[in-house]
mmCIF entry with sequence, helices, sheets and N, C-alpha, C, O atoms, coordinates in Angstrom:
data_MODEL
# 
_entry.id   MODEL 
# 
_entity.id                         1 
_entity.type                       polymer 
_entity.pdbx_number_of_molecules   1 
# 
_entity_poly.entity_id                      1 
_entity_poly.type                           'polypeptide(L)' 
_entity_poly.nstd_linkage                   no 
_entity_poly.nstd_monomer                   no 
_entity_poly.pdbx_seq_one_letter_code       MRVRKADSSLLAPEGEALDVTAYWRRRENEGDVTISPLPKAKTRTDKGEA 
_entity_poly.pdbx_seq_one_letter_code_can   MRVRKADSSLLAPEGEALDVTAYWRRRENEGDVTISPLPKAKTRTDKGEA 
_entity_poly.pdbx_strand_id                 A 
# 
loop_
_entity_poly_seq.entity_id 
_entity_poly_seq.num 
_entity_poly_seq.mon_id 
_entity_poly_seq.hetero 
1 1  MET n 
1 2  ARG n 
1 3  VAL n 
1 4  ARG n 
1 5  LYS n 
1 6  ALA n 
1 7  ASP n 
1 8  SER n 
1 9  SER n 
1 10 LEU n 
1 11 LEU n 
1 12 ALA n 
1 13 PRO n 
1 14 GLU n 
1 15 GLY n 
1 16 GLU n 
1 17 ALA n 
1 18 LEU n 
1 19 ASP n 
1 20 VAL n 
1 21 THR n 
1 22 ALA n 
1 23 TYR n 
1 24 TRP n 
1 25 ARG n 
1 26 ARG n 
1 27 ARG n 
1 28 GLU n 
1 29 ASN n 
1 30 GLU n 
1 31 GLY n 
1 32 ASP n 
1 33 VAL n 
1 34 THR n 
1 35 ILE n 
1 36 SER n 
1 37 PRO n 
1 38 LEU n 
1 39 PRO n 
1 40 LYS n 
1 41 ALA n 
1 42 LYS n 
1 43 THR n 
1 44 ARG n 
1 45 THR n 
1 46 ASP n 
1 47 LYS n 
1 48 GLY n 
1 49 GLU n 
1 50 ALA n 
# 
_struct_asym.id          A 
_struct_asym.entity_id   1 
# 
_struct_conf.conf_type_id            HELX_P 
_struct_conf.id                      HELX_P1 
_struct_conf.pdbx_PDB_helix_id       AA1 
_struct_conf.beg_label_comp_id       ALA 
_struct_conf.beg_label_asym_id       A 
_struct_conf.beg_label_seq_id        22 
_struct_conf.pdbx_beg_PDB_ins_code   ? 
_struct_conf.end_label_comp_id       ASN 
_struct_conf.end_label_asym_id       A 
_struct_conf.end_label_seq_id        29 
_struct_conf.pdbx_end_PDB_ins_code   ? 
_struct_conf.beg_auth_comp_id        ALA 
_struct_conf.beg_auth_asym_id        A 
_struct_conf.beg_auth_seq_id         22 
_struct_conf.end_auth_comp_id        ASN 
_struct_conf.end_auth_asym_id        A 
_struct_conf.end_auth_seq_id         29 
_struct_conf.pdbx_PDB_helix_class    1 
_struct_conf.details                 ? 
_struct_conf.pdbx_PDB_helix_length   8 
# 
_struct_conf_type.id          HELX_P 
_struct_conf_type.criteria    ? 
_struct_conf_type.reference   ? 
# 
loop_
_atom_site.group_PDB 
_atom_site.id 
_atom_site.type_symbol 
_atom_site.label_atom_id 
_atom_site.label_alt_id 
_atom_site.label_comp_id 
_atom_site.label_asym_id 
_atom_site.label_entity_id 
_atom_site.label_seq_id 
_atom_site.pdbx_PDB_ins_code 
_atom_site.Cartn_x 
_atom_site.Cartn_y 
_atom_site.Cartn_z 
_atom_site.occupancy 
_atom_site.B_iso_or_equiv 
_atom_site.pdbx_formal_charge 
_atom_site.auth_seq_id 
_atom_site.auth_comp_id 
_atom_site.auth_asym_id 
_atom_site.auth_atom_id 
_atom_site.pdbx_PDB_model_num 
ATOM 1   N N  . MET A 1 1  ? 186.164 134.776 170.453 1.00 0.00 ? 1  MET A N  1 
ATOM 2   C CA . MET A 1 1  ? 184.879 134.597 171.094 1.00 0.00 ? 1  MET A CA 1 
ATOM 3   C C  . MET A 1 1  ? 183.888 134.062 170.058 1.00 0.00 ? 1  MET A C  1 
ATOM 4   O O  . MET A 1 1  ? 183.867 134.522 168.917 1.00 0.00 ? 1  MET A O  1 
ATOM 5   N N  . ARG A 1 2  ? 183.089 133.113 170.452 1.00 0.00 ? 2  ARG A N  1 
ATOM 6   C CA . ARG A 1 2  ? 182.036 132.596 169.589 1.00 0.00 ? 2  ARG A CA 1 
ATOM 7   C C  . ARG A 1 2  ? 180.696 133.081 170.120 1.00 0.00 ? 2  ARG A C  1 
ATOM 8   O O  . ARG A 1 2  ? 180.435 133.017 171.321 1.00 0.00 ? 2  ARG A O  1 
ATOM 9   N N  . VAL A 1 3  ? 179.859 133.561 169.229 1.00 0.00 ? 3  VAL A N  1 
ATOM 10  C CA . VAL A 1 3  ? 178.550 134.086 169.611 1.00 0.00 ? 3  VAL A CA 1 
ATOM 11  C C  . VAL A 1 3  ? 177.487 133.269 168.890 1.00 0.00 ? 3  VAL A C  1 
ATOM 12  O O  . VAL A 1 3  ? 177.570 133.052 167.681 1.00 0.00 ? 3  VAL A O  1 
ATOM 13  N N  . ARG A 1 4  ? 176.508 132.828 169.628 1.00 0.00 ? 4  ARG A N  1 
ATOM 14  C CA . ARG A 1 4  ? 175.408 132.056 169.040 1.00 0.00 ? 4  ARG A CA 1 
ATOM 15  C C  . ARG A 1 4  ? 174.300 132.984 168.566 1.00 0.00 ? 4  ARG A C  1 
ATOM 16  O O  . ARG A 1 4  ? 173.982 133.991 169.199 1.00 0.00 ? 4  ARG A O  1 
ATOM 17  N N  . LYS A 1 5  ? 173.726 132.609 167.430 1.00 0.00 ? 5  LYS A N  1 
ATOM 18  C CA . LYS A 1 5  ? 172.561 133.322 166.921 1.00 0.00 ? 5  LYS A CA 1 
ATOM 19  C C  . LYS A 1 5  ? 171.328 132.793 167.657 1.00 0.00 ? 5  LYS A C  1 
ATOM 20  O O  . LYS A 1 5  ? 171.415 131.819 168.404 1.00 0.00 ? 5  LYS A O  1 
ATOM 21  N N  . ALA A 1 6  ? 170.198 133.432 167.444 1.00 0.00 ? 6  ALA A N  1 
ATOM 22  C CA . ALA A 1 6  ? 168.962 133.043 168.121 1.00 0.00 ? 6  ALA A CA 1 
ATOM 23  C C  . ALA A 1 6  ? 168.569 131.595 167.809 1.00 0.00 ? 6  ALA A C  1 
ATOM 24  O O  . ALA A 1 6  ? 167.905 130.949 168.619 1.00 0.00 ? 6  ALA A O  1 
ATOM 25  N N  . ASP A 1 7  ? 168.974 131.081 166.638 1.00 0.00 ? 7  ASP A N  1 
ATOM 26  C CA . ASP A 1 7  ? 168.635 129.698 166.267 1.00 0.00 ? 7  ASP A CA 1 
ATOM 27  C C  . ASP A 1 7  ? 169.681 128.691 166.753 1.00 0.00 ? 7  ASP A C  1 
ATOM 28  O O  . ASP A 1 7  ? 169.638 127.522 166.370 1.00 0.00 ? 7  ASP A O  1 
ATOM 29  N N  . SER A 1 8  ? 170.608 129.130 167.583 1.00 0.00 ? 8  SER A N  1 
ATOM 30  C CA . SER A 1 8  ? 171.681 128.329 168.202 1.00 0.00 ? 8  SER A CA 1 
ATOM 31  C C  . SER A 1 8  ? 172.864 128.037 167.284 1.00 0.00 ? 8  SER A C  1 
ATOM 32  O O  . SER A 1 8  ? 173.823 127.401 167.722 1.00 0.00 ? 8  SER A O  1 
ATOM 33  N N  . SER A 1 9  ? 172.831 128.480 166.023 1.00 0.00 ? 9  SER A N  1 
ATOM 34  C CA . SER A 1 9  ? 174.009 128.334 165.170 1.00 0.00 ? 9  SER A CA 1 
ATOM 35  C C  . SER A 1 9  ? 174.998 129.443 165.527 1.00 0.00 ? 9  SER A C  1 
ATOM 36  O O  . SER A 1 9  ? 174.631 130.422 166.177 1.00 0.00 ? 9  SER A O  1 
ATOM 37  N N  . LEU A 1 10 ? 176.251 129.288 165.102 1.00 0.00 ? 10 LEU A N  1 
ATOM 38  C CA . LEU A 1 10 ? 177.288 130.262 165.448 1.00 0.00 ? 10 LEU A CA 1 
ATOM 39  C C  . LEU A 1 10 ? 177.344 131.405 164.440 1.00 0.00 ? 10 LEU A C  1 
ATOM 40  O O  . LEU A 1 10 ? 177.198 131.199 163.235 1.00 0.00 ? 10 LEU A O  1 
ATOM 41  N N  . LEU A 1 11 ? 177.554 132.592 164.949 1.00 0.00 ? 11 LEU A N  1 
ATOM 42  C CA . LEU A 1 11 ? 177.761 133.764 164.113 1.00 0.00 ? 11 LEU A CA 1 
ATOM 43  C C  . LEU A 1 11 ? 179.143 133.655 163.483 1.00 0.00 ? 11 LEU A C  1 
ATOM 44  O O  . LEU A 1 11 ? 180.106 133.300 164.162 1.00 0.00 ? 11 LEU A O  1 
ATOM 45  N N  . ALA A 1 12 ? 179.249 133.954 162.199 1.00 0.00 ? 12 ALA A N  1 
ATOM 46  C CA . ALA A 1 12 ? 180.540 133.902 161.512 1.00 0.00 ? 12 ALA A CA 1 
ATOM 47  C C  . ALA A 1 12 ? 181.496 134.911 162.151 1.00 0.00 ? 12 ALA A C  1 
ATOM 48  O O  . ALA A 1 12 ? 181.090 136.031 162.461 1.00 0.00 ? 12 ALA A O  1 
ATOM 49  N N  . PRO A 1 13 ? 182.769 134.525 162.354 1.00 0.00 ? 13 PRO A N  1 
ATOM 50  C CA . PRO A 1 13 ? 183.729 135.441 162.983 1.00 0.00 ? 13 PRO A CA 1 
ATOM 51  C C  . PRO A 1 13 ? 183.874 136.774 162.253 1.00 0.00 ? 13 PRO A C  1 
ATOM 52  O O  . PRO A 1 13 ? 184.103 137.803 162.888 1.00 0.00 ? 13 PRO A O  1 
ATOM 53  N N  . GLU A 1 14 ? 183.743 136.767 160.919 1.00 0.00 ? 14 GLU A N  1 
ATOM 54  C CA . GLU A 1 14 ? 183.875 138.007 160.161 1.00 0.00 ? 14 GLU A CA 1 
ATOM 55  C C  . GLU A 1 14 ? 182.588 138.817 160.141 1.00 0.00 ? 14 GLU A C  1 
ATOM 56  O O  . GLU A 1 14 ? 182.565 139.933 159.621 1.00 0.00 ? 14 GLU A O  1 
ATOM 57  N N  . GLY A 1 15 ? 181.513 138.262 160.704 1.00 0.00 ? 15 GLY A N  1 
ATOM 58  C CA . GLY A 1 15 ? 180.235 138.957 160.755 1.00 0.00 ? 15 GLY A CA 1 
ATOM 59  C C  . GLY A 1 15 ? 179.292 138.466 159.681 1.00 0.00 ? 15 GLY A C  1 
ATOM 60  O O  . GLY A 1 15 ? 179.700 137.778 158.746 1.00 0.00 ? 15 GLY A O  1 
ATOM 61  N N  . GLU A 1 16 ? 178.039 138.820 159.819 1.00 0.00 ? 16 GLU A N  1 
ATOM 62  C CA . GLU A 1 16 ? 177.004 138.423 158.872 1.00 0.00 ? 16 GLU A CA 1 
ATOM 63  C C  . GLU A 1 16 ? 175.967 139.521 158.784 1.00 0.00 ? 16 GLU A C  1 
ATOM 64  O O  . GLU A 1 16 ? 175.808 140.320 159.707 1.00 0.00 ? 16 GLU A O  1 
ATOM 65  N N  . ALA A 1 17 ? 175.266 139.553 157.668 1.00 0.00 ? 17 ALA A N  1 
ATOM 66  C CA . ALA A 1 17 ? 174.139 140.466 157.511 1.00 0.00 ? 17 ALA A CA 1 
ATOM 67  C C  . ALA A 1 17 ? 172.919 139.794 158.131 1.00 0.00 ? 17 ALA A C  1 
ATOM 68  O O  . ALA A 1 17 ? 172.463 138.757 157.648 1.00 0.00 ? 17 ALA A O  1 
ATOM 69  N N  . LEU A 1 18 ? 172.398 140.379 159.192 1.00 0.00 ? 18 LEU A N  1 
ATOM 70  C CA . LEU A 1 18 ? 171.248 139.826 159.900 1.00 0.00 ? 18 LEU A CA 1 
ATOM 71  C C  . LEU A 1 18 ? 170.271 140.942 160.225 1.00 0.00 ? 18 LEU A C  1 
ATOM 72  O O  . LEU A 1 18 ? 170.641 142.115 160.279 1.00 0.00 ? 18 LEU A O  1 
ATOM 73  N N  . ASP A 1 19 ? 169.018 140.561 160.441 1.00 0.00 ? 19 ASP A N  1 
ATOM 74  C CA . ASP A 1 19 ? 168.037 141.533 160.905 1.00 0.00 ? 19 ASP A CA 1 
ATOM 75  C C  . ASP A 1 19 ? 168.370 141.906 162.346 1.00 0.00 ? 19 ASP A C  1 
ATOM 76  O O  . ASP A 1 19 ? 168.695 141.044 163.163 1.00 0.00 ? 19 ASP A O  1 
ATOM 77  N N  . VAL A 1 20 ? 168.284 143.196 162.647 1.00 0.00 ? 20 VAL A N  1 
ATOM 78  C CA . VAL A 1 20 ? 168.544 143.656 164.011 1.00 0.00 ? 20 VAL A CA 1 
ATOM 79  C C  . VAL A 1 20 ? 167.251 143.465 164.800 1.00 0.00 ? 20 VAL A C  1 
ATOM 80  O O  . VAL A 1 20 ? 166.246 144.132 164.553 1.00 0.00 ? 20 VAL A O  1 
ATOM 81  N N  . THR A 1 21 ? 167.305 142.545 165.745 1.00 0.00 ? 21 THR A N  1 
ATOM 82  C CA . THR A 1 21 ? 166.152 142.242 166.586 1.00 0.00 ? 21 THR A CA 1 
ATOM 83  C C  . THR A 1 21 ? 166.512 142.530 168.042 1.00 0.00 ? 21 THR A C  1 
ATOM 84  O O  . THR A 1 21 ? 167.637 142.921 168.351 1.00 0.00 ? 21 THR A O  1 
ATOM 85  N N  . ALA A 1 22 ? 165.548 142.333 168.922 1.00 0.00 ? 22 ALA A N  1 
ATOM 86  C CA . ALA A 1 22 ? 165.802 142.510 170.352 1.00 0.00 ? 22 ALA A CA 1 
ATOM 87  C C  . ALA A 1 22 ? 166.920 141.580 170.811 1.00 0.00 ? 22 ALA A C  1 
ATOM 88  O O  . ALA A 1 22 ? 167.711 141.944 171.681 1.00 0.00 ? 22 ALA A O  1 
ATOM 89  N N  . TYR A 1 23 ? 166.989 140.385 170.234 1.00 0.00 ? 23 TYR A N  1 
ATOM 90  C CA . TYR A 1 23 ? 168.049 139.437 170.580 1.00 0.00 ? 23 TYR A CA 1 
ATOM 91  C C  . TYR A 1 23 ? 169.421 140.060 170.339 1.00 0.00 ? 23 TYR A C  1 
ATOM 92  O O  . TYR A 1 23 ? 170.295 139.989 171.204 1.00 0.00 ? 23 TYR A O  1 
ATOM 93  N N  . TRP A 1 24 ? 169.617 140.675 169.160 1.00 0.00 ? 24 TRP A N  1 
ATOM 94  C CA . TRP A 1 24 ? 170.917 141.267 168.825 1.00 0.00 ? 24 TRP A CA 1 
ATOM 95  C C  . TRP A 1 24 ? 171.174 142.536 169.618 1.00 0.00 ? 24 TRP A C  1 
ATOM 96  O O  . TRP A 1 24 ? 172.323 142.828 169.949 1.00 0.00 ? 24 TRP A O  1 
ATOM 97  N N  . ARG A 1 25 ? 170.143 143.289 169.928 1.00 0.00 ? 25 ARG A N  1 
ATOM 98  C CA . ARG A 1 25 ? 170.326 144.476 170.789 1.00 0.00 ? 25 ARG A CA 1 
ATOM 99  C C  . ARG A 1 25 ? 170.815 144.059 172.176 1.00 0.00 ? 25 ARG A C  1 
ATOM 100 O O  . ARG A 1 25 ? 171.664 144.731 172.763 1.00 0.00 ? 25 ARG A O  1 
ATOM 101 N N  . ARG A 1 26 ? 170.278 142.942 172.708 1.00 0.00 ? 26 ARG A N  1 
ATOM 102 C CA . ARG A 1 26 ? 170.761 142.443 174.000 1.00 0.00 ? 26 ARG A CA 1 
ATOM 103 C C  . ARG A 1 26 ? 172.218 142.020 173.907 1.00 0.00 ? 26 ARG A C  1 
ATOM 104 O O  . ARG A 1 26 ? 173.009 142.323 174.801 1.00 0.00 ? 26 ARG A O  1 
ATOM 105 N N  . ARG A 1 27 ? 172.586 141.317 172.827 1.00 0.00 ? 27 ARG A N  1 
ATOM 106 C CA . ARG A 1 27 ? 173.982 140.888 172.650 1.00 0.00 ? 27 ARG A CA 1 
ATOM 107 C C  . ARG A 1 27 ? 174.893 142.106 172.563 1.00 0.00 ? 27 ARG A C  1 
ATOM 108 O O  . ARG A 1 27 ? 175.999 142.097 173.103 1.00 0.00 ? 27 ARG A O  1 
ATOM 109 N N  . GLU A 1 28 ? 174.432 143.154 171.883 1.00 0.00 ? 28 GLU A N  1 
ATOM 110 C CA . GLU A 1 28 ? 175.225 144.381 171.769 1.00 0.00 ? 28 GLU A CA 1 
ATOM 111 C C  . GLU A 1 28 ? 175.376 145.043 173.138 1.00 0.00 ? 28 GLU A C  1 
ATOM 112 O O  . GLU A 1 28 ? 176.474 145.464 173.502 1.00 0.00 ? 28 GLU A O  1 
ATOM 113 N N  . ASN A 1 29 ? 174.297 145.138 173.889 1.00 0.00 ? 29 ASN A N  1 
ATOM 114 C CA . ASN A 1 29 ? 174.340 145.756 175.220 1.00 0.00 ? 29 ASN A CA 1 
ATOM 115 C C  . ASN A 1 29 ? 175.260 144.998 176.162 1.00 0.00 ? 29 ASN A C  1 
ATOM 116 O O  . ASN A 1 29 ? 175.866 145.598 177.049 1.00 0.00 ? 29 ASN A O  1 
ATOM 117 N N  . GLU A 1 30 ? 175.372 143.681 175.983 1.00 0.00 ? 30 GLU A N  1 
ATOM 118 C CA . GLU A 1 30 ? 176.241 142.863 176.823 1.00 0.00 ? 30 GLU A CA 1 
ATOM 119 C C  . GLU A 1 30 ? 177.693 142.864 176.327 1.00 0.00 ? 30 GLU A C  1 
ATOM 120 O O  . GLU A 1 30 ? 178.568 142.282 176.969 1.00 0.00 ? 30 GLU A O  1 
ATOM 121 N N  . GLY A 1 31 ? 177.950 143.520 175.182 1.00 0.00 ? 31 GLY A N  1 
ATOM 122 C CA . GLY A 1 31 ? 179.301 143.622 174.655 1.00 0.00 ? 31 GLY A CA 1 
ATOM 123 C C  . GLY A 1 31 ? 179.748 142.418 173.841 1.00 0.00 ? 31 GLY A C  1 
ATOM 124 O O  . GLY A 1 31 ? 180.932 142.276 173.536 1.00 0.00 ? 31 GLY A O  1 
ATOM 125 N N  . ASP A 1 32 ? 178.796 141.543 173.484 1.00 0.00 ? 32 ASP A N  1 
ATOM 126 C CA . ASP A 1 32 ? 179.138 140.344 172.725 1.00 0.00 ? 32 ASP A CA 1 
ATOM 127 C C  . ASP A 1 32 ? 179.321 140.609 171.236 1.00 0.00 ? 32 ASP A C  1 
ATOM 128 O O  . ASP A 1 32 ? 180.103 139.921 170.579 1.00 0.00 ? 32 ASP A O  1 
ATOM 129 N N  . VAL A 1 33 ? 178.617 141.589 170.700 1.00 0.00 ? 33 VAL A N  1 
ATOM 130 C CA . VAL A 1 33 ? 178.687 141.912 169.268 1.00 0.00 ? 33 VAL A CA 1 
ATOM 131 C C  . VAL A 1 33 ? 178.696 143.424 169.089 1.00 0.00 ? 33 VAL A C  1 
ATOM 132 O O  . VAL A 1 33 ? 178.366 144.178 170.004 1.00 0.00 ? 33 VAL A O  1 
ATOM 133 N N  . THR A 1 34 ? 179.073 143.840 167.912 1.00 0.00 ? 34 THR A N  1 
ATOM 134 C CA . THR A 1 34 ? 178.983 145.237 167.509 1.00 0.00 ? 34 THR A CA 1 
ATOM 135 C C  . THR A 1 34 ? 178.086 145.295 166.285 1.00 0.00 ? 34 THR A C  1 
ATOM 136 O O  . THR A 1 34 ? 178.358 144.635 165.282 1.00 0.00 ? 34 THR A O  1 
ATOM 137 N N  . ILE A 1 35 ? 177.036 146.069 166.359 1.00 0.00 ? 35 ILE A N  1 
ATOM 138 C CA . ILE A 1 35 ? 176.132 146.222 165.221 1.00 0.00 ? 35 ILE A CA 1 
ATOM 139 C C  . ILE A 1 35 ? 176.620 147.403 164.409 1.00 0.00 ? 35 ILE A C  1 
ATOM 140 O O  . ILE A 1 35 ? 176.792 148.506 164.928 1.00 0.00 ? 35 ILE A O  1 
ATOM 141 N N  . SER A 1 36 ? 176.838 147.158 163.130 1.00 0.00 ? 36 SER A N  1 
ATOM 142 C CA . SER A 1 36 ? 177.322 148.223 162.251 1.00 0.00 ? 36 SER A CA 1 
ATOM 143 C C  . SER A 1 36 ? 176.548 148.177 160.943 1.00 0.00 ? 36 SER A C  1 
ATOM 144 O O  . SER A 1 36 ? 175.983 147.141 160.593 1.00 0.00 ? 36 SER A O  1 
ATOM 145 N N  . PRO A 1 37 ? 176.517 149.287 160.219 1.00 0.00 ? 37 PRO A N  1 
ATOM 146 C CA . PRO A 1 37 ? 175.836 149.294 158.925 1.00 0.00 ? 37 PRO A CA 1 
ATOM 147 C C  . PRO A 1 37 ? 176.573 148.399 157.940 1.00 0.00 ? 37 PRO A C  1 
ATOM 148 O O  . PRO A 1 37 ? 177.779 148.183 158.061 1.00 0.00 ? 37 PRO A O  1 
ATOM 149 N N  . LEU A 1 38 ? 175.843 147.887 156.975 1.00 0.00 ? 38 LEU A N  1 
ATOM 150 C CA . LEU A 1 38 ? 176.463 147.063 155.938 1.00 0.00 ? 38 LEU A CA 1 
ATOM 151 C C  . LEU A 1 38 ? 177.398 147.917 155.102 1.00 0.00 ? 38 LEU A C  1 
ATOM 152 O O  . LEU A 1 38 ? 177.100 149.082 154.839 1.00 0.00 ? 38 LEU A O  1 
ATOM 153 N N  . PRO A 1 39 ? 178.528 147.357 154.679 1.00 0.00 ? 39 PRO A N  1 
ATOM 154 C CA . PRO A 1 39 ? 179.398 148.117 153.781 1.00 0.00 ? 39 PRO A CA 1 
ATOM 155 C C  . PRO A 1 39 ? 178.682 148.341 152.454 1.00 0.00 ? 39 PRO A C  1 
ATOM 156 O O  . PRO A 1 39 ? 177.903 147.504 151.998 1.00 0.00 ? 39 PRO A O  1 
ATOM 157 N N  . LYS A 1 40 ? 178.960 149.460 151.862 1.00 0.00 ? 40 LYS A N  1 
ATOM 158 C CA . LYS A 1 40 ? 178.330 149.766 150.576 1.00 0.00 ? 40 LYS A CA 1 
ATOM 159 C C  . LYS A 1 40 ? 178.880 148.832 149.515 1.00 0.00 ? 40 LYS A C  1 
ATOM 160 O O  . LYS A 1 40 ? 180.082 148.578 149.446 1.00 0.00 ? 40 LYS A O  1 
ATOM 161 N N  . ALA A 1 41 ? 177.979 148.328 148.696 1.00 0.00 ? 41 ALA A N  1 
ATOM 162 C CA . ALA A 1 41 ? 178.386 147.422 147.628 1.00 0.00 ? 41 ALA A CA 1 
ATOM 163 C C  . ALA A 1 41 ? 179.153 148.216 146.572 1.00 0.00 ? 41 ALA A C  1 
ATOM 164 O O  . ALA A 1 41 ? 178.766 149.324 146.200 1.00 0.00 ? 41 ALA A O  1 
ATOM 165 N N  . LYS A 1 42 ? 180.225 147.633 146.109 1.00 0.00 ? 42 LYS A N  1 
ATOM 166 C CA . LYS A 1 42 ? 181.001 148.280 145.055 1.00 0.00 ? 42 LYS A CA 1 
ATOM 167 C C  . LYS A 1 42 ? 180.277 148.090 143.735 1.00 0.00 ? 42 LYS A C  1 
ATOM 168 O O  . LYS A 1 42 ? 179.848 146.986 143.400 1.00 0.00 ? 42 LYS A O  1 
ATOM 169 N N  . THR A 1 43 ? 180.147 149.161 143.001 1.00 0.00 ? 43 THR A N  1 
ATOM 170 C CA . THR A 1 43 ? 179.517 149.059 141.696 1.00 0.00 ? 43 THR A CA 1 
ATOM 171 C C  . THR A 1 43 ? 180.603 148.910 140.646 1.00 0.00 ? 43 THR A C  1 
ATOM 172 O O  . THR A 1 43 ? 181.646 149.561 140.707 1.00 0.00 ? 43 THR A O  1 
ATOM 173 N N  . ARG A 1 44 ? 180.344 148.069 139.716 1.00 0.00 ? 44 ARG A N  1 
ATOM 174 C CA . ARG A 1 44 ? 181.330 147.803 138.679 1.00 0.00 ? 44 ARG A CA 1 
ATOM 175 C C  . ARG A 1 44 ? 180.871 148.448 137.389 1.00 0.00 ? 44 ARG A C  1 
ATOM 176 O O  . ARG A 1 44 ? 179.730 148.276 136.959 1.00 0.00 ? 44 ARG A O  1 
ATOM 177 N N  . THR A 1 45 ? 181.768 149.188 136.785 1.00 0.00 ? 45 THR A N  1 
ATOM 178 C CA . THR A 1 45 ? 181.467 149.787 135.486 1.00 0.00 ? 45 THR A CA 1 
ATOM 179 C C  . THR A 1 45 ? 182.373 149.155 134.449 1.00 0.00 ? 45 THR A C  1 
ATOM 180 O O  . THR A 1 45 ? 183.584 149.048 134.639 1.00 0.00 ? 45 THR A O  1 
ATOM 181 N N  . ASP A 1 46 ? 181.784 148.750 133.383 1.00 0.00 ? 46 ASP A N  1 
ATOM 182 C CA . ASP A 1 46 ? 182.524 148.089 132.304 1.00 0.00 ? 46 ASP A CA 1 
ATOM 183 C C  . ASP A 1 46 ? 182.734 149.054 131.146 1.00 0.00 ? 46 ASP A C  1 
ATOM 184 O O  . ASP A 1 46 ? 182.257 148.808 130.038 1.00 0.00 ? 46 ASP A O  1 
ATOM 185 N N  . LYS A 1 47 ? 183.419 150.112 131.385 1.00 0.00 ? 47 LYS A N  1 
ATOM 186 C CA . LYS A 1 47 ? 183.669 151.091 130.332 1.00 0.00 ? 47 LYS A CA 1 
ATOM 187 C C  . LYS A 1 47 ? 184.725 150.576 129.386 1.00 0.00 ? 47 LYS A C  1 
ATOM 188 O O  . LYS A 1 47 ? 185.713 149.980 129.814 1.00 0.00 ? 47 LYS A O  1 
ATOM 189 N N  . GLY A 1 48 ? 184.530 150.796 128.130 1.00 0.00 ? 48 GLY A N  1 
ATOM 190 C CA . GLY A 1 48 ? 185.520 150.436 127.140 1.00 0.00 ? 48 GLY A CA 1 
ATOM 191 C C  . GLY A 1 48 ? 185.427 149.006 126.635 1.00 0.00 ? 48 GLY A C  1 
ATOM 192 O O  . GLY A 1 48 ? 186.218 148.611 125.778 1.00 0.00 ? 48 GLY A O  1 
ATOM 193 N N  . GLU A 1 49 ? 184.490 148.225 127.137 1.00 0.00 ? 49 GLU A N  1 
ATOM 194 C CA . GLU A 1 49 ? 184.344 146.853 126.655 1.00 0.00 ? 49 GLU A CA 1 
ATOM 195 C C  . GLU A 1 49 ? 183.327 146.809 125.540 1.00 0.00 ? 49 GLU A C  1 
ATOM 196 O O  . GLU A 1 49 ? 182.349 147.557 125.544 1.00 0.00 ? 49 GLU A O  1 
ATOM 197 N N  . ALA A 1 50 ? 183.562 145.932 124.588 1.00 0.00 ? 50 ALA A N  1 
ATOM 198 C CA . ALA A 1 50 ? 182.651 145.812 123.444 1.00 0.00 ? 50 ALA A CA 1 
ATOM 199 C C  . ALA A 1 50 ? 181.530 144.863 123.715 1.00 0.00 ? 50 ALA A C  1 
ATOM 200 O O  . ALA A 1 50 ? 180.677 144.652 122.853 1.00 0.00 ? 50 ALA A O  1 
# 
């Protein structure tokens, strides 16, 4: 399924970070998209490097 964003461009199939607006709430209510929290960014620790 392809879903258009409010600006008429296509939403990436893997999803995108977007502001949740009334437009996206309507798409969610219609079953076109699933709104989920962003995955937590992995923090990198460089232990042991000089």
